[in-house]
N, C-alpha and C positions, 0 to 999 in steps of 0.2 A: 567495484561490482564486477563479478565475473560475467563475461559475454556468453559463456556456455550454459551456466545454470543460474537463472535468476533466483534471488533469495526472496522467499515468501514467509510471512508470519500468518498463521491461521489461528484466529481467536474465536473460540466458541465454548460455551459452558458444557456442551454435550461431548464427553470424552470419546464415546464410540463414534460419533460423527467426525470428530477431529482425526481420530486414528484411521478410519476408513478413507476419508477424503485425502488426508496427508499421504497415505500409501499410494493412492492413484496419482497424486500430483508429483511425487518423487519418480514414479514410473514414467511420467510424462516429461521428465527433464528438469524439474524444479528442485531447488534446495529448500526444504521445508522445515520450519520450526513451528511448534504449536503450544499454545497456552490456553488456560481455561477462563481467563477473565481480563478485563480492561487494565487493571493496575499491573498485572503480570506482563501484559503486552507493553505497556509504557516502560516498565523496568527493563525488559529485554531489549527494546529498541534503544534504550540508553547505552546498552553494552554492545549490541550487535546490530548494525544498520541492516536494513533490508530494502528491497525494491517495492514490494507490494504487500499490503496487509489485507487479508480477507477477514472481515469483521462482522460478527453477528450483532444485530441491533439489540435484541433482548437478552440481557444477561444480569444475574444478580450482582450487587455491588455497583461498580462503575458501569453504566450502560454503554452500549455501542456508540450512541450519539455523543455521550460525554467523552468517551475514549477518542472518538474521531476529532472532537474539538481540541483535545490535548495533543494529539498527533499533529494537527495542523499548526499548533503553536510551537511545538518542540522539534518536529521532524518535517520540515517544509517540503522536501523533495519526495517524500514517500507517497505513493499512490495507495488509495484505499478503495476496496470494493466491498460494499455492504451486502450482507445476506439477510433476508427478511422472510417471515412467514406471510401467508396471504392476508392476514388480518392487520398487518403493520405497514401497509403501503404509505400512509402518511409519515411514518417514521423514516422510510426510505427516501421520500421526497425531502424531508428535513435534512437527511444525510447528504443529499445532493446539494442542498443549499449551503451546507457547512463545508463543502469541498470534496466530497467523495468522487472518485472517478466514475463509478457506476454502481448500480445495485442489481442483485438477482434474487429471484424468489426461491424459497425453500419449499419443497425439495427442488433442487436445481438440476438442470440438464448439464452433465459434465462437459460436453463439447462446448456449450455456450460459456461455461466458466473458463475453460482453457482459452477460448478466443478472447474473452475479456481480459484475462491475465496477460496474454501476449500483447494486446493493445495497450494495456497499462504500462508494461515494461518498455515497449517502443516509445510511448509518450514520455516516460521518465528519462530514457536515454537521449531522446531528441532534445529535451529541455536541458539536460546536463551538457550536451554538446553545444547548444546555443550559448549557455552560460560560459563555457570554456572559451569559445570564440570571442565573446564580448570581453572577457577578462584579458585575452591576448591583445585585442584591438586597443583596449584602454592602456595596457602596458606599453604597446608600441607608440601610442599617442604621447604618453608621458616621456618616453625616451626621445622622440622627435623634438618635443618642446625643450627638453633639457639640452639637446645638442644645438638648437638654434640660439640659445642664450648664453 
């Protein structure tokens, strides 16, 4: 993962929304890919890892909640921010239960989205650093044990 440009995947069935938001996110320093549905998102994540997924809850085909559940199974370290319309707060709450980092209402405040994205990237990087340190400690423990015997 690049420290300079966090990788985002924007998943929404509204192409105009994806294009507009994607341009603003690129201008804000993010490396953005976008797709129009859940299955496309899962396919792309299998090929290109990313830091954060911005995921619409309501989409035809694989819903945002179904996509989130699959992301949690297949791509454990990826953070997911759900986007929801005003009428779908229960869906957003279910998304949090399934492991989403957070959710925002559509239409969203761009500054709030940027801040949530930064928080999600920081959380992901901190988790990766803790995991790296734990792996280093475990390797040192194994080495010490092998030297003693």
